[in-house]
Structure formats: structure tokens, C-alpha cells
C-alpha positions in Angstrom: 3.4 14.0 -24.0 6.0 11.3 -23.4 6.3 12.4 -19.8 2.6 12.2 -19.4 2.5 8.7 -20.9 5.3 7.5 -18.7 3.6 9.0 -15.6 0.7 6.6 -16.1 3.0 3.7 -15.2 4.2 5.3 -12.0 1.1 4.3 -10.1 1.3 0.5 -10.7 5.0 0.6 -10.2 4.6 2.4 -6.9 1.8 0.1 -5.7 3.8 -3.0 -6.7 6.8 -1.7 -4.8 4.7 -1.3 -1.7 3.3 -4.8 -2.1 6.7 -6.3 -2.5 8.0 -4.4 0.5 5.2 -5.7 2.7 5.9 -9.3 1.4 9.6 -9.0 2.1 8.9 -7.6 5.6 6.4 -10.4 6.2 9.0 -13.0 5.1 11.6 -11.8 7.6 9.0 -11.5 10.4 7.9 -15.1 9.8 11.5 -16.3 9.7 12.3 -14.6 13.0 9.2 -15.9 14.6 9.9 -19.5 13.4 13.4 -19.3 14.7 12.2 -18.1 18.1 9.5 -20.8 18.4 12.0 -23.5 17.5 14.7 -22.3 19.8 15.8 -24.6 22.6 17.1 -23.6 26.1 20.7 -22.8 26.3 23.2 -25.1 28.0 26.7 -24.1 29.0 27.1 -22.0 25.8 24.8 -19.2 24.8 24.2 -19.1 21.0 21.7 -17.0 18.9 19.6 -20.1 18.4 18.8 -20.7 22.1 17.2 -18.9 24.9 18.0 -18.3 28.6 15.7 -18.3 31.7 16.2 -16.4 34.9 14.3 -16.0 38.1 13.8 -12.5 39.3 11.6 -9.9 41.0 10.0 -6.8 39.5 11.5 -3.6 41.1 9.5 -1.0 39.2 6.7 -0.7 36.7 5.8 2.3 34.6 2.3 2.0 32.9 1.3 3.8 29.8 -1.5 3.5 27.3 -1.1 3.2 23.5 -3.5 2.6 20.6 -2.7 -1.1 20.9 -3.5 -1.3 24.6 -1.5 -1.1 27.9 2.3 -1.0 27.8 4.4 -1.6 30.9 8.1 -0.6 31.2 9.5 -2.9 33.9 12.8 -3.3 35.7 13.6 -6.8 36.9 16.3 -7.8 39.4 17.9 -11.2 38.9 20.7 -12.9 40.8 22.5 -14.4 37.8 21.8 -11.8 35.0 21.8 -8.6 37.0 19.2 -6.0 36.3 17.0 -6.4 33.2 14.6 -4.1 31.5 11.6 -4.9 29.2 8.6 -3.3 27.7 5.6 -5.6 28.2 2.2 -5.7 26.5 0.0 -7.5 29.0 -3.6 -8.5 28.2 -6.4 -7.1 30.3 -6.5 -10.2 32.5 -2.7 -10.3 33.0 -2.2 -6.5 33.5 -3.1 -6.5 37.3 -0.4 -9.1 38.0 2.4 -7.0 36.5 3.3 -5.1 39.7 6.3 -4.1 41.8 7.5 -6.9 44.1 6.1 -9.8 42.0 8.3 -12.8 41.5 8.8 -13.6 37.8 10.5 -15.9 35.4 12.3 -14.2 32.6 13.0 -15.6 29.1 15.9 -13.9 27.3 16.5 -14.5 23.6 19.4 -13.0 21.6 20.2 -10.6 24.5 16.6 -9.2 24.9 13.8 -10.1 27.3 11.0 -11.7 25.2 8.7 -13.2 27.8 8.0 -12.6 31.5 5.9 -15.1 33.4 4.2 -13.8 36.5 1.6 -15.7 38.6 1.2 -18.2 35.7 0.6 -15.5 33.1 3.0 -15.3 30.2 3.4 -11.7 29.1 5.2 -11.0 25.8 7.5 -8.0 25.4 7.8 -5.8 22.4 11.0 -7.7 21.5 9.2 -11.0 21.2 9.4 -12.1 17.5 6.3 -14.4 17.8 4.1 -11.6 19.3 5.5 -9.0 16.9 4.6 -11.0 13.8 1.8 -9.3 12.0 -0.3 -10.1 8.9 1.7 -7.8 6.6 1.6 -10.6 4.0 -2.1 -9.9 3.5 -1.4 -6.3 2.7 1.5 -7.3 0.5 -0.6 -9.6 -1.7 -3.3 -7.0 -1.8 -1.0 -4.2 -3.1 0.8 -6.6 -5.4 -2.4 -7.7 -6.9 -3.7 -4.2 -7.2 -0.5 -3.1 -8.9 -0.5 -6.1 -11.3 -4.2 -5.5 -12.2 -3.6 -1.8 -12.8 -0.6 -2.5 -15.0 -2.6 -5.1 -16.9 -5.5 -2.8 -17.4 -3.2 0.0 -18.7 -1.5 -2.4 -21.1 -4.9 -3.6 -22.3 -6.3 -0.1 -22.7 -3.2 1.0 -24.7 -3.5 -2.0 -27.1 -7.2 -1.4 -27.5 -6.7 2.3 -28.2 -3.9 1.5 -30.7 -6.1 -1.1 -32.5 -8.9 1.5 -32.7 -6.6 4.1 -34.0 -5.4 1.7 -36.7 -9.0 1.0 -37.7 -9.7 4.7 -37.9 -6.9 5.1 -40.4 -7.8 2.0 -42.5 -11.6 1.9 -42.5 -14.7 3.9 -41.6 -16.3 3.6 -38.3 -19.9 2.7 -38.3 -20.9 5.4 -35.8 -24.3 6.6 -36.2 -25.3 10.1 -35.0 -27.6 10.3 -32.0 -31.3 10.1 -33.0 -33.5 13.1 -32.5 -36.1 12.9 -29.7 -38.1 15.0 -27.2 -35.7 16.6 -24.7 -36.4 17.5 -21.1 -36.9 21.1 -22.3 -39.8 19.9 -24.5 -38.0 20.6 -27.8 -36.8 18.3 -30.5 -33.1 17.5 -30.3 -30.3 15.0 -29.5 -29.4 13.4 -26.2 -26.6 11.1 -25.0 -26.7 9.2 -21.7 -23.9 7.3 -19.9 -24.1 3.5 -20.3 -22.8 1.0 -17.8 -20.0 -1.4 -18.9 -18.1 -4.2 -17.4 -15.0 -2.1 -17.2 -16.6 0.8 -15.3 -18.6 -1.4 -12.9 -15.7 -3.7 -12.5 -13.6 -0.9 -10.9 -16.2 -0.3 -8.3 -16.6 -4.0 -7.5 -12.8 -4.3 -7.2 -12.9 -1.3 -4.9 -15.5 -2.9 -2.6 -13.5 -6.1 -2.5 -10.3 -4.1 -1.6 -12.2 -2.2 1.1 -13.4 -5.4 2.8 -10.0 -7.0 2.5 -8.2 -4.0 4.1 -10.7 -3.8 7.0 -10.9 -7.6 7.5 -8.7 -7.5 10.5 -11.0 -4.9 12.2 -14.1 -6.8 11.1 -12.8 -9.9 12.9 -11.9 -8.0 16.1 -14.9 -7.9 18.4 -13.8 -4.5 19.8 -14.0 -2.9 16.3 -16.5 -4.9 14.4 -19.3 -2.4 14.8 -17.1 0.5 13.5 -15.7 -1.5 10.6 -19.2 -2.6 9.5 -20.5 1.0 9.8 -17.7 2.4 7.7 -17.8 -0.4 5.1 -21.6 -0.2 4.8 -21.5 3.6 4.5 -18.9 3.6 1.8 -20.7 0.8 -0.2 -24.1 2.5 0.2 -22.8 5.9 -1.0 -21.0 4.3 -3.9 -24.1 2.3 -5.0 -26.4 5.4 -4.5 -24.1 7.6 -6.6 -23.9 5.0 -9.4 -27.7 4.6 -9.5 -28.3 8.4 -9.5 -25.6 8.8 -12.2 -27.0 6.3 -14.6 -30.5 7.5 -13.9 -30.1 11.2 -14.2 -26.9 12.1 -16.0 -27.2 13.1 -19.7 -26.0 15.7 -22.3 -28.7 17.0 -24.6 -28.8 19.7 -27.3 -31.1 21.3 -29.9 -30.5 24.1 -32.4 -30.8 26.7 -29.6 -29.2 25.3 -26.4 -26.8 22.6 -25.2 -27.0 21.3 -21.6 -25.8 18.7 -19.1 -27.7 17.1 -16.3 -25.6 15.8 -13.4 -26.3 12.8 -11.1 -28.5 15.0 -8.8 -30.7 16.0 -11.7 -29.4 19.6 -11.8 -29.1 21.1 -15.3 -26.4 23.5 -16.6 -27.3 24.9 -20.0 -25.8 27.4 -22.5 -27.1 28.9 -25.7 -25.4 27.3 -28.7 -24.3 30.7 -30.0 -22.5 31.4 -26.7 -20.5 28.2 -26.9 -17.0 29.0 -28.2 -16.1 25.4 -28.7 -16.2 21.9 -27.1 -12.6 21.2 -26.2 -11.4 17.6 -26.3 -8.4 16.1 -24.5 -7.4 13.3 -22.1 -6.0 13.2 -18.6 -3.6 10.4 -17.7 -4.4 8.5 -14.6 -3.5 5.1 -13.1 -5.8 3.2 -15.4 -4.6 4.9 -18.6 -6.3 8.1 -19.9 -9.7 9.5 -19.2 -11.4 11.5 -22.0 -12.7 15.0 -21.3 -15.1 17.1 -23.3 -15.3 20.7 -22.0 -17.9 23.1 -23.2 -16.3 26.6 -23.2 -18.5 29.6 -22.5 -18.4 33.1 -24.1 -15.9 34.2 -21.5 -13.4 31.5 -22.5 -13.9 29.6 -19.3 -15.4 26.2 -18.6 -19.2 26.1 -18.6 -19.5 22.4 -17.9 -17.6 19.2 -18.9 -18.2 15.5 -19.5 -15.6 12.9 -18.5 -15.3 9.3 -17.6 -15.4 5.9 -19.2 -19.2 5.6 -18.9 -19.7 8.1 -21.8 -19.7 7.4 -25.5 -17.5 10.2 -26.8 -18.1 9.4 -30.4 -21.8 10.0 -29.9 -21.1 13.2 -27.9 -19.0 14.5 -30.8 -21.8 13.7 -33.2 -24.2 15.6 -30.9 -22.0 18.6 -31.0 -21.8 18.5 -34.8 -25.6 18.2 -35.1 -26.1 21.1 -32.8 -23.5 23.3 -34.5 -21.0 23.3 -31.7 -17.4 23.7 -32.8 -15.1 20.9 -31.7 -11.5 21.7 -30.7 -8.5 19.6 -29.7 -8.3 15.8 -29.8 -8.7 13.0 -27.3 -5.2 12.0 -28.2 -3.9 15.1 -26.5 -2.7 14.1 -23.0 -2.9 17.0 -20.5 -1.4 16.8 -17.0 -3.6 17.3 -13.9 -1.8 20.5 -13.1 -2.2 22.0 -16.6 -5.9 21.7 -17.0 -6.5 25.5 -16.4 -3.9 26.3 -19.1 -6.0 24.3 -21.5 -9.4 25.6 -20.5 -9.5 28.3 -17.7 -11.7 27.4 -14.8 -11.4 23.7 -15.2 -10.1 23.3 -11.6 -10.5 25.6 -8.7 -8.7 25.9 -5.4 -12.0 25.5 -3.4 -12.7 22.2 -5.1 -9.2 20.9 -4.6 -9.3 21.9 -1.0 -12.7 20.2 -0.5 -11.4 17.0 -2.1 -8.2 17.1 -0.1 -10.0 17.6 3.2 -12.4 14.7 2.4 -9.4 12.5 1.6 -7.7 13.4 4.8 -10.8 12.7 6.9 -11.3 9.3 5.2 -7.6 8.5 5.7 -7.8 9.4 9.4 -10.9 7.2 9.9 -9.3 4.3 8.0 -6.0 4.6 10.1 -7.9 4.8 13.4 -10.0 1.8 12.4 -7.0 -0.3 11.5 -4.6 0.6 14.3 -7.0 1.2 17.0 -7.0 -0.8 20.3 -8.0 -4.4 20.0 -9.8 -6.6 22.4 -7.2 -8.9 24.1 
């Protein structure tokens, strides 16, 4: 259990480490770019804080295409510095002028060619600190903020859970059993529905803000704006639709004969009460703390259906089970690792479901990477 509790803190620590790494990288990039921009032309002595210029002629050009655009490997012959090589990244307008036989002016900084001027076009090389400076600080602050918020939420959840546990030991909880009403089956029984809260909805809102922040660079690039808007709009639309369907349709209801769960699509899974071995209770640690699970175990000892997530009132679900005569097992204080769910209740996870989730994550990751590192409009 201690290992599972400690594992909760791995996520915020990992995200904070990524954020700090981006910030450190951004700091050194900015320092190199500032030093390059402030460098003066060398005199009789060449130092790391100055640059040299040479006149030359391009003797060969090898053109290739990358995700960031055209890349030209050039050889330049100069009278004073000999033969120089550089990898240039010309814009669409400058690319036709990077050709064999063209007269150029070469700028060399700290032993590397950083800029080649041809026919009035200044073409930066991959060794140019100014051109290589990226907006990694934006990602650094995002991941740092995400890690800090996750750590704060975990700490807050732990304190709230500890205060509630102390109250459970010192005084009664004024928890009323769910009231009887007419069920979808037409019988008289008990029903529990998920209720929206600031904590649950805040996570989705934070996710939308993070999505827009991560794709902001693509949104501002005319060559990728349409794709970025399409992906962001699709993700937001699907999330909002899923939330509306969930709070509209999802419920757990029971009477003296049957217990059932309705999912967000309105599909119902039910089981006769006498076939329910027990309703197993436990929690699964994640990056936000621990998520409660209530698993209804069928006559074969395997999972029939389960209820999980912060949108459910598990005190009322426990009361529903008691009223319907369903035996409760385990405790929400029991932390179960993600890889030990089947040992707690067989059939909780399946390889097909994990494969589907994994494939979906890979597809989403590929789309996201292509969107962020795809070619830009120069």
C-alpha cells in the first residue's frame, strides 16, 4: 500500500522534471542567441565573442526535404578561410538563389558558419543560435504548472480524505439513504445518478486550456491553422458531448429483484440481486490521488459492471446496495495497482480493451506530433 501511495507522486514529479528541463534548455538557448546577436566583428584577434566574415563561392549544393522545410548542404570555397561547409535552411523565396556558382558572403561564429548571404538574402544555418532558438519556455511553464497543480490537488485530496476519516471516527455522518422512486424498469426502487462538481468539471476545463496552449504555435501558423482548429474543435466537441451524455444518461438503480447500471450511451446492464455475489470496493491510485471503484461481481465471480470516478456519490451507492440487499466487500481505503485489478476482481480489465486504448493513444499522439512539428509556412 505504501508503494501505491508513493506511486501517486511519481506523475507530478515527472511532469515537473520535464517542465524544469524545458525551462533550463530555454534559458541556455536564449543566452546563446543573445550572445550571438550582441557579437561584434572580429579584428586581428578571433575570440568566442566575435564573428568573422568571408567572401566565397558555392561549389556544390545538396537539397533535401524535412518536416521543417527545405535543407541545403552546401560547400563554399573562400580565399582566406579555405573550404567551408554548412547546412542551410532557406525560405521558399530564398531557396532558388542557393545554387552552385553563386557568390556569397559567409558569417562564421565560434568556428561554425551561421549565416550565408546570397543575392541579398540572408540564409541561416542549423548552427545559427538565433534561428535555432525555439519557444521551449512555453512548454516548460506549461509542464511546470501542470505538475504543480497536480501535486497541489493530490495534497488537497489527501488532507480532505484524512479530515473525512477523522470525522467518520469521531461523529456520525448525516448520510441519508437514497429515496425510493419509479425506476426505468417501471418498478419501485432506488436510483443514484452522477452529479457534476467543480473538481470534476475543472479537470476538463484545464485539459481544454492545456490543449489550446500546446497547439498555439500551430494555430498561429497559417500553414497549419486549419488542421489545428480541426483537431482542437474535434477534441473539445467529443469531450463536451461525452460529458452531456454521461450526466444525462448514466445512473445506477436497484429494487428488490435487480440491480442495473446505465452507461452514457443509455445502454443498460442488469443482474438479478440473488446473482450478485458482492459489490467490491477499492481505490486505484492515479496522478490526482485515488479513484474509487465499486464493482458488482456476478455469479461466476467475474465483473458484471462497475462504477468509478469522482462524479459519483459512493456513500449513496453503498446505501443503495444495502437497501437492495447486495453484500458489500472491501473498502475504498484499499489501494489496488492498475496491474492487479484482475487479481482483485477477475475480468476487470481485458487485453482487447487495453489494446484499443493503446492504439487510440498512439493515433492521437501521432496526430499531435505531426501537428506540432509539421512544416511551417516561411
